[in-house]
N, C-alpha and C positions, 0 to 999 in steps of 0.2 A: 503493501500500499505505500501512498504519497506520505513523506516525512511527517510524522503528527497526526497522522488520521488513523481511526480505529475502525475496523469492523468487526460486527458483535453478531452471531447468530445466538437466537433466544433459542432455548431445546426446544421447546414448541414448533419451532422452525426448522429441525434437522430432519423429522420424518414424518410420513404419514401417522405412523404410530406412537403413542406415547412412548417417550424416553426418558429413563430415570437420571443415564448420567451422559454426559457426549461421549465418552468413550465407549461405550455399548455400539455406536453406530460410526465413529471417526477417530482417527488416531493423529497424533503430532507427525505431520510429513504428508499427510494425505493431502491430495490437490481435488477439490470439491468445486461444483458449479453452483453459483449463487447469485442471485438478483438482489438488487439495492430495494429496500421496501420503503425506507424513511432516510431523509438527510439532515441530522441537525449541527449546524453550520457552526453555533455557539460551542458547542462541545467536541465539535469536530469528530463527529462518529457517524458511521454508517450503518444502519439497521439491515440485516440479510438475511436471506431465506433460500434454504436449501431446498426444502419443502415445495416451496411454490416455483423455483427454478425446474425442479424434476417435474412439474404436472403443466409447466407453460410448452405449449407449441411454438417453438420458433420460426418465425419467417423472415428472415435476414437476408439482405440482399449480397451476392458473390463478393469477396473483397480480392483485391490484388493477390497475383502469384505470389509468394513467401511474407507476405503480412503474417506477422506475428501473432495476432489475435483470429485469424483465421484457423479454424480447427484443421483443414486440411493440409495449413502450413505454409 
């Protein structure tokens, strides 16, 4: 993340089922897809959702070859 910006995923946004602890579904070093659900400029925080990202049907335009943001690379 950008310097001084925190991204937080609430336990309720980690999975479709109830999660008791984050370690039940993710581990340190895991790469996960999330979406930004809220921006708090004052506290420099982003609220993120893994659950909503998994439910989202992405309809994105193609990107240029070699673009690091493009999953195809």
